[in-house]
NUFILUM-893798 format. One line per 8 residues: number of its first residue (from 1); for each residue x, y, z of N, C-alpha, C. Coordinates in Angstrom, 2 decimals, padded with zeros to 5 digits. Each point is the difference from the previous one (the first is absolute). Layout:
<pts>
NUM	X Y Z X Y Z X Y Z | ...
</pts>
This chain:
<pts>
1	-016.66 076.77 -043.24 -001.26 000.11 000.40 -000.80 -001.34 000.04 | 000.38 -000.68 -000.96 -000.67 -001.38 -000.20 000.43 -000.87 001.19 | 001.31 000.12 000.50 000.56 -000.98 000.85 -000.38 000.29 001.45 | -000.50 001.18 000.40 -000.09 000.24 001.25 -001.46 -000.84 000.64 | -001.04 000.01 -000.75 -001.00 -000.92 000.46 000.46 -001.37 000.05 | 000.90 -000.58 -000.56 000.33 -001.34 000.29 001.21 -000.31 000.86 | 000.15 001.16 000.68 001.32 -000.16 001.00 -000.48 -000.38 001.34 | 000.87 -000.24 001.00 -000.31 -000.29 001.23 -000.17 001.09 000.88
9	-000.70 -000.09 001.24 -000.48 001.07 000.76 000.81 001.23 000.47 | 001.20 -000.55 000.23 001.27 000.84 000.19 000.23 001.00 -001.21 | 000.13 -000.49 -000.98 000.18 000.90 -001.28 -001.20 000.93 -000.28 | -001.19 -000.50 000.19 -001.22 000.75 -000.13 000.05 001.26 001.04 | 000.07 -000.48 001.12 000.14 000.98 001.13 000.94 000.93 -000.24 | 001.23 -000.26 -000.42 001.06 000.84 -000.19 -000.17 000.97 -001.15 | -000.70 -000.53 -001.01 -000.35 000.80 -001.24 -001.05 001.29 000.49 | -000.82 -000.39 000.68 -001.04 001.03 000.40 000.69 000.94 001.02
17	001.07 -000.33 000.80 000.51 000.79 000.96 000.90 000.99 -000.84 | 000.85 -000.52 -001.02 000.61 000.93 -000.77 -000.70 000.91 -000.69 | -001.20 -000.49 -000.71 -000.83 000.83 -000.75 -000.38 001.28 001.12 | -000.55 -000.34 001.23 -000.58 000.99 000.92 001.30 000.93 000.32 | 001.08 -000.44 000.25 000.99 000.83 000.21 000.40 001.14 -001.02 | 000.00 -000.61 -001.22 000.32 000.95 -001.13 -001.28 001.09 -000.26 | -001.06 -000.53 000.34 -001.07 001.05 -000.16 -000.26 000.97 001.11 | 000.67 -000.18 001.17 -000.15 000.61 001.34 001.36 000.47 000.31
25	000.92 000.74 -000.75 001.24 000.08 000.38 000.29 000.91 001.25 | -001.15 000.76 000.36 000.12 001.06 001.06 -000.56 -000.37 001.38 | -000.32 -001.40 000.02 -000.57 -000.70 001.20 001.13 -000.52 000.82 | -000.28 000.19 001.49 001.37 -000.77 000.80 -000.36 -001.47 -000.01 | 000.95 -000.63 000.55 -000.18 -001.58 000.01 -001.27 -000.59 000.83 | -000.17 000.98 000.98 -001.17 -000.46 000.90 -001.43 000.31 -000.86 | -000.17 000.97 -000.76 -001.16 000.35 -000.88 000.06 -001.05 -001.17 | 000.99 -000.34 -000.61 000.00 -001.03 -000.96 -000.40 -001.39 000.55
33	000.47 -000.25 001.13 -000.36 -001.19 000.82 -001.52 -000.36 -000.05 | -000.93 001.23 000.29 -001.49 000.01 -000.13 -000.44 -000.48 -001.19 | 000.77 000.27 -001.22 -000.53 -000.30 -001.26 000.42 -001.42 -000.55 | 000.97 -000.49 000.50 000.53 -001.30 -000.52 -000.87 -001.08 000.20 | -000.10 -000.92 -000.98 -000.81 -001.28 000.06 001.08 -001.11 000.47 | -000.56 -000.87 000.70 000.75 -000.91 000.66 000.28 -001.27 -000.89 | 001.09 -000.86 000.36 000.02 -001.21 -000.81 -001.21 -000.84 000.28 | -000.55 -000.14 001.45 -000.96 -000.78 000.30 -001.40 000.38 -000.65
41	000.04 001.14 -000.57 -001.26 000.45 -000.71 -000.27 -000.57 -001.38 | 001.02 -000.74 -000.50 -000.01 -000.58 -001.30 000.29 -001.61 000.13 | -000.57 -000.72 -000.94 000.28 -001.37 -000.17 000.52 -000.27 -001.32 | 000.94 -001.15 -000.15 000.65 -000.15 -001.17 -000.84 -000.71 -000.94 | 000.08 000.21 -001.30 -000.79 -000.67 -001.04 000.86 -000.50 -000.84 | 001.42 -000.24 000.27 001.07 -000.58 -000.78 -000.44 -001.25 -000.88 | -000.68 -000.82 000.79 -000.48 -001.38 -000.37 -000.89 000.00 -001.16 | -000.58 001.34 -000.31 -000.87 -000.06 -001.12 000.68 000.18 -001.34
49	000.26 -001.10 -000.73 000.73 000.19 -001.26 -000.67 000.34 -001.33 | -001.34 -000.18 000.05 -000.68 000.26 -001.08 000.02 001.58 -000.48 | -000.26 000.37 -001.34 000.25 001.43 -000.34 -001.08 000.84 000.72 | 000.43 001.15 000.62 -000.89 000.86 000.86 -000.76 000.73 -000.92 | -000.97 -000.40 -000.63 -000.98 000.79 -000.81 -001.52 -000.21 000.31 | -000.72 000.55 -000.65 -001.50 -000.06 000.13 -000.47 -001.41 -000.16 | 000.58 -000.71 -000.72 -000.43 -001.40 -000.30 000.17 -000.88 001.20 | 001.09 000.62 000.56 000.30 -000.99 001.39 -000.39 000.46 001.25
57	-000.64 001.11 000.13 -000.30 000.79 001.02 -000.94 -000.70 001.14 | -000.97 -000.76 -000.75 -000.93 -000.80 001.03 000.76 -001.18 000.54 | 000.99 -000.48 -000.69 000.74 -001.10 000.71 000.80 000.45 001.06 | 000.59 001.27 -000.08 000.87 000.73 000.75 -000.83 000.24 001.32 | -001.12 000.32 -000.15 -001.05 000.60 001.07 -000.28 -001.43 000.92 | -000.28 -001.06 -000.58 -000.23 -001.25 000.69 000.96 -000.33 000.99 | 001.32 000.18 -000.76 001.07 -000.60 000.80 000.48 001.01 001.11 | -000.26 001.27 -000.10 000.58 001.14 001.04 -001.13 000.68 000.59
65	-001.27 -000.07 -000.31 -000.88 000.97 000.59 -000.94 -001.07 000.68 | -000.05 -000.13 001.33 -000.73 -000.96 000.75 -001.09 000.84 000.80 | 000.22 001.28 000.20 -000.82 000.74 000.90 -001.32 000.22 -000.63 | -001.25 000.22 000.62 -001.46 000.11 -000.44 000.11 001.28 -001.03 | 000.70 001.02 000.41 000.04 001.28 -000.97 001.50 000.19 -000.33 | 000.03 000.59 -001.01 001.47 000.47 -000.47 -000.16 001.42 -000.86 | 001.09 000.93 000.36 000.14 001.08 -000.79 001.05 -000.32 -001.12 | -000.37 000.51 -001.29 000.90 -000.13 -001.06 000.61 001.30 -000.35
73	000.92 000.35 -000.13 000.55 001.40 -000.32 000.61 -000.21 -001.35 | -000.58 000.77 -000.83 000.32 000.16 -001.57 000.41 001.40 -000.31 | 000.88 000.25 -001.04 000.53 001.22 -000.24 -000.90 001.03 -000.49 | -000.84 -000.38 -000.96 -000.88 001.07 -000.76 -001.45 -000.48 -000.01 | -000.67 000.98 -000.52 -001.43 -000.45 -000.16 -000.40 -001.16 -000.72 | 000.70 000.12 -001.16 -000.26 -001.10 -001.20 000.57 -001.26 000.75 | 001.13 000.02 000.75 000.22 -001.36 000.60 -000.67 -000.67 000.91 | -000.74 001.04 000.89 -000.99 -000.45 001.03 -001.12 -000.58 -000.87
81	-000.39 000.51 -001.11 -001.18 -000.71 -000.59 000.28 -001.38 -000.61 | 001.37 -000.27 -000.47 000.39 -000.98 -000.55 000.00 -001.24 001.00 | 000.76 000.39 001.24 000.27 -000.79 001.30 -001.41 -000.54 000.35 | -000.87 000.91 000.09 -001.35 -000.18 000.56 -000.72 -001.05 -000.86 | 000.13 000.12 -001.14 -000.79 -000.76 -001.01 000.58 -001.51 -000.03 | 001.47 000.01 000.21 000.51 -001.26 -000.02 -000.33 -000.79 001.34 | -000.18 000.71 001.05 -000.38 -000.61 001.14 -001.52 -000.47 000.32 | -000.79 000.25 -001.06 -001.27 -000.40 000.00 -001.02 000.85 -000.22
89	000.55 001.55 -000.13 -000.85 000.97 -000.36 -000.91 000.25 001.38 | -001.11 000.55 -000.43 -001.08 000.37 001.12 -000.32 -000.90 001.04 | 000.08 -001.20 -000.31 -000.39 -001.17 000.88 001.06 -000.12 001.19 | 001.13 000.28 -000.26 001.01 -000.26 001.08 000.99 001.22 000.36 | -000.04 000.89 -000.85 000.99 001.28 -000.04 -000.81 001.39 -000.14 | 000.42 000.87 000.65 -000.39 001.32 -000.14 000.99 001.07 -000.35 | -000.18 000.83 -001.02 000.99 001.04 -000.36 -000.13 001.18 000.83 | 001.10 000.57 000.47 000.01 001.13 000.89 001.23 000.87 -000.73
97	-000.48 000.96 -000.81 000.73 000.71 -000.84 -000.67 001.35 -000.39 | 000.90 001.01 -000.67 -000.75 001.34 -000.16 -001.09 -000.02 -000.92 | -000.29 -001.16 -000.74 -001.20 000.13 -000.92 -001.32 -000.03 000.94 | 000.26 -000.40 001.27 -001.28 000.06 000.63 -000.08 001.29 000.78 | -001.08 000.34 000.58 -000.07 001.19 000.80 000.57 -000.55 001.47 | 000.63 000.80 000.54 000.68 -000.37 001.31 -001.07 -000.34 001.09 | -001.24 000.63 000.08 -000.65 -000.42 001.04 -000.72 -001.38 -000.40 | -000.01 -000.45 -001.16 -000.42 -001.17 -000.36 000.98 -001.20 000.29
105	001.11 000.34 -000.19 001.06 -000.97 000.44 000.08 -000.18 001.82 | -000.09 001.22 000.56 000.08 -000.25 001.30 -001.35 -000.79 000.60 | -001.07 000.40 -000.60 -001.26 -000.79 000.45 000.20 -001.33 -000.31 | 000.78 -000.50 -001.05 -000.17 -001.26 -000.59 001.04 -000.82 001.03 | 001.13 000.76 000.36 000.98 -000.68 001.07 -000.81 -000.08 001.23 | -000.71 000.79 000.68 -000.83 000.03 001.19 -001.03 -001.11 -000.17 | -000.73 -000.16 -001.06 -001.06 -001.04 -000.03 000.56 -001.30 -000.21 | 001.03 -000.35 -000.65 000.64 -001.14 -000.44 000.79 -000.67 001.37
113	000.35 000.83 000.81 000.91 -000.45 001.25 -001.19 000.20 001.33 | -001.17 000.19 -000.32 -000.79 -000.03 001.25 -000.17 001.30 000.50 | 000.57 000.97 -000.25 -000.07 001.19 000.63 -000.98 001.04 -000.60 | -001.34 -000.31 000.29 -001.15 000.96 -000.71 -000.42 000.86 000.86 | 000.47 000.48 001.01 -000.81 000.91 001.05 -000.40 001.11 -000.70 | 001.23 000.66 -000.66 -000.28 001.40 -000.47 -000.99 -000.14 -001.08 | -000.04 -001.04 -000.99 -000.68 -000.20 -001.08 -001.47 -000.18 000.41 | -000.27 -000.69 001.10 -001.36 -000.43 000.56 -000.61 001.37 000.39
121	000.71 000.93 000.70 -000.23 001.23 000.54 -000.49 001.01 -001.19 | 000.52 -000.03 -001.06 -000.47 000.74 -001.07 -001.20 -000.53 -000.76 | -000.07 -001.40 -000.06 -001.08 -000.64 -000.51 -001.31 000.23 000.70 | 000.20 -000.03 001.36 -001.17 000.01 000.71 -000.83 001.25 -000.14 | 000.76 000.94 -000.30 -000.59 001.42 -000.31 -000.73 000.17 -001.33 | 000.32 -000.99 -000.85 -000.44 -000.06 -001.43 -001.12 -001.02 -000.31 | 000.28 -001.18 000.61 -000.74 -001.12 -000.36 -000.90 -000.62 001.30 | -000.90 -000.80 -000.49 -000.76 -000.80 001.07 000.75 -001.00 000.46
129	-000.58 -000.44 001.18 000.63 -001.24 000.46 000.17 -001.34 -000.85 | -001.02 -000.13 -000.54 -000.04 -001.18 -000.69 000.89 000.03 -001.15 | 000.29 001.00 -000.50 001.00 000.20 -001.14 001.51 -000.08 000.59 | 000.09 000.49 001.14 001.25 -000.25 000.71 000.39 -001.27 000.13 | -001.06 -000.89 000.37 000.26 -001.61 000.26 000.32 -000.68 -001.37 | -000.64 000.64 -000.99 000.39 -000.66 -001.31 001.23 000.42 -000.26 | 000.49 001.27 000.03 001.40 000.48 -000.18 001.03 -000.98 000.73 | -000.37 -000.12 001.35 000.96 -000.71 000.80 000.15 -001.35 -000.37
137	-000.96 -000.74 -000.56 000.02 -001.37 -000.37 000.95 000.02 -001.22 | -000.25 000.89 -000.90 000.72 000.11 -001.40 001.44 000.10 000.31 | 000.20 001.08 000.95 001.43 000.21 000.21 000.68 -001.09 000.68 | -000.52 -000.84 000.91 000.56 -001.16 000.71 000.24 -001.04 -000.95 | -000.98 000.03 -001.22 000.20 -001.06 -000.78 001.14 000.34 -000.85 | 000.24 001.22 -000.48 001.21 000.31 -000.87 001.28 000.00 000.76 | 000.01 000.14 001.41 000.98 -000.04 000.86 000.85 -001.21 -000.07 | -001.00 -001.12 -000.02 000.69 -001.48 000.29 000.51 -000.22 -001.35
145	-000.27 000.38 -001.10 000.72 -000.37 -001.18 001.26 000.76 -000.24 | 000.21 001.22 000.49 001.22 000.87 -000.53 001.08 -000.30 000.96 | 001.15 -000.31 -000.55 001.27 -000.10 000.69 000.83 000.87 -000.24 | 000.19 000.45 -001.13 001.03 000.82 -000.58 -000.45 001.54 -000.02 | 000.93 000.91 000.66 -000.20 001.39 -000.08 001.26 000.53 -000.91 | -000.39 000.19 -001.30 001.10 000.43 -000.77 000.19 001.39 -000.31 | 001.11 000.45 000.38 000.04 001.82 000.19 001.32 000.51 -000.40 | -000.02 001.04 -000.49 001.33 000.90 -000.11 000.20 000.49 001.37
153	001.28 000.40 000.05 000.55 000.36 001.34 -000.80 001.38 000.45 | -000.01 000.96 -001.06 -000.72 001.24 000.26 -001.31 -000.12 000.58 | -000.93 -000.89 -000.68 -001.32 -000.17 000.24 -000.16 -000.65 001.59 | 000.85 -001.04 000.30 000.04 -000.51 001.26 000.44 001.12 000.88 | 000.90 000.96 -000.19 000.35 001.11 000.96 -001.03 000.75 000.19 | -000.99 000.44 -000.87 -001.17 000.61 000.36 -001.08 -000.69 000.59 | -000.03 -001.28 -000.17 -000.95 -000.73 000.81 000.33 -000.07 001.32 | 001.27 -000.43 000.27 000.44 000.19 001.53 -000.09 001.27 000.71
161	-000.13 001.01 -000.76 -000.31 001.39 000.74 -001.37 -000.04 000.25 | -000.86 -000.67 -000.62 -001.53 000.14 000.25 -000.73 -001.09 000.74 | 000.84 -001.14 000.24 -000.57 -001.17 000.76 001.03 -000.81 000.60 | -000.16 -000.62 001.18 000.90 -000.75 000.69 -000.53 -001.50 -000.25 | -001.05 -000.29 -000.72 -000.61 -001.31 -000.29 001.07 -000.98 -000.29 | 000.97 000.14 -000.56 001.00 -000.79 -000.48 000.77 -000.68 001.31 | 000.14 000.88 001.04 000.87 -000.39 001.21 -000.88 -000.73 000.79 | -001.47 -000.26 -000.19 -000.84 -000.57 000.87 -000.20 -001.34 -000.26
169	-000.53 -000.73 001.24 -000.30 -001.63 -000.27 001.37 -000.75 000.23 | -000.38 -001.08 000.49 001.18 -000.97 000.27 000.59 -000.99 -000.98 | -000.77 -000.07 -001.14 000.48 -000.76 -001.32 001.23 000.66 -000.41 | 000.90 -000.96 -000.52 001.34 000.33 -000.53 -000.36 000.78 -001.46 | 000.71 000.80 -000.28 -000.03 000.68 -001.33 001.49 -000.14 -000.75 | -000.12 -000.52 -001.15 001.40 -000.20 -000.82 000.04 001.36 -000.87 | 001.21 000.30 -000.18 000.35 001.28 -000.89 001.02 -000.65 -001.05 | -000.49 000.11 -001.13 000.81 -000.54 -001.15 000.46 001.22 -001.02
177	001.23 000.14 -000.29 000.49 001.11 -000.81 000.34 -000.64 -001.39 | -000.65 000.69 -000.88 -000.08 -000.50 -001.52 001.12 000.80 -000.46 | 001.21 -000.56 000.47 001.36 000.63 -000.35 000.84 -000.49 -001.13 | -000.51 -001.09 -000.73 000.83 -000.59 -000.98 -000.48 000.62 -001.35 | -001.20 000.60 -000.13 -000.41 000.67 -001.12 000.78 001.25 -000.39 | 000.44 000.09 -001.17 000.68 001.36 -000.48 -000.75 000.46 -001.12 | -000.18 001.33 000.04 -000.86 000.69 -001.13 000.98 000.23 -001.09 | -000.53 000.72 -000.98 000.89 000.25 -001.19 001.19 001.07 000.17
185	000.06 000.51 001.13 001.15 000.78 000.30 000.92 -000.50 001.05 | -000.34 -001.26 000.25 000.90 -000.96 001.08 -000.10 000.54 001.28 | -001.34 000.50 000.37 -000.15 000.52 001.32 -000.73 -001.24 000.61 | 000.08 -000.30 001.43 -000.71 -001.03 000.56 -000.54 000.69 001.39 | -000.95 -000.84 000.51 -000.47 000.52 001.42 001.03 000.45 000.91 | 001.08 -000.71 000.15 001.08 000.35 000.98 001.01 001.07 -000.55 | -000.22 000.43 -001.13 000.97 000.87 -000.58 -000.68 001.13 -001.10 | -000.92 000.85 000.60 -000.70 000.87 -000.67 -000.34 001.18 000.87
193	-000.73 001.17 -000.51 -000.13 001.13 000.55 -000.75 000.02 001.40 | -000.81 -001.07 000.17 -000.89 -000.11 001.13 000.57 -001.33 000.90 | 001.23 -000.26 -000.12 000.41 -001.25 000.80 000.05 000.43 001.31 | 000.44 001.37 000.41 000.10 000.38 001.52 -001.48 000.03 000.46 | -000.98 000.45 -000.71 -001.31 -000.15 000.58 -000.39 -001.37 000.35 | 000.36 -000.99 -000.90 -000.19 -001.27 000.20 000.76 -000.54 001.48 | 001.21 000.51 000.36 000.80 -000.34 001.01 -000.88 000.55 001.33 | -000.51 001.32 -000.17 -000.69 000.34 001.21 -001.36 -000.63 000.27
201	-000.48 -000.39 -001.13 -001.32 -000.82 000.13 000.20 -001.23 000.60 | 001.06 -000.94 -000.47 000.26 -000.98 000.54 000.44 -000.03 001.54 | 000.76 000.97 000.33 000.31 000.29 001.38 -001.08 000.22 000.89 | -001.08 000.85 -000.48 -001.20 000.30 000.77 -000.79 -001.27 000.28 | -000.25 -000.84 -001.07 -000.80 -001.17 -000.08 000.84 -000.92 001.05 | 001.13 -000.28 -000.19 000.70 -001.10 000.87 000.00 000.53 001.45 | 000.14 001.24 000.18 000.12 000.56 001.57 -001.33 000.04 000.71 | -001.20 000.13 -000.79 -001.19 -000.07 000.49 -000.91 -001.13 -000.02
209	000.38 -000.89 -001.04 -000.85 -001.18 -000.07 000.34 -000.98 001.09 | -001.14 -000.31 000.83 000.38 -001.04 001.03 000.24 -001.41 -000.45
</pts>
């Protein structure tokens, strides 16, 4: 489990392909092909020789995350909190997990990615125009500082069911897998009960993000 994140793209893609086949034994080859993640979807981080822990997370991000925004997938709510804190807290990261109300996370994603049409429609019924302008300015200010969307696979799955904001815009979007972390039961993001959810979410984002 520790070795896979440090592997080349061929090994990583084959790892996910094997996992997907094992979890979907009744699917045809054609149906499985619709689920597979391609080698080209990954980049190798083999050259990062430092320990892959929270202390070195910022260094890792500086080297491998160059896009204006990045989704970071972590295994649990607690890990999401730890990763977000290490990436600068509320000034540069937002936590998307089950501790928040779903509509709160959906609206945060819409706002921070500039897709606030639905939010405005609701606000216009409740607030005066001048207050809307203040909120808009505040949202734009917050959006400039937020780079990292730190999420569990389950929460991101639900967010994608409620908004396509992540797919919009021309800016590139990095996806980082917090896959080196092992919990006290030796589970990791790429080897736990919700890894299939992660695979489906990754596939959906990669297929739809322009």
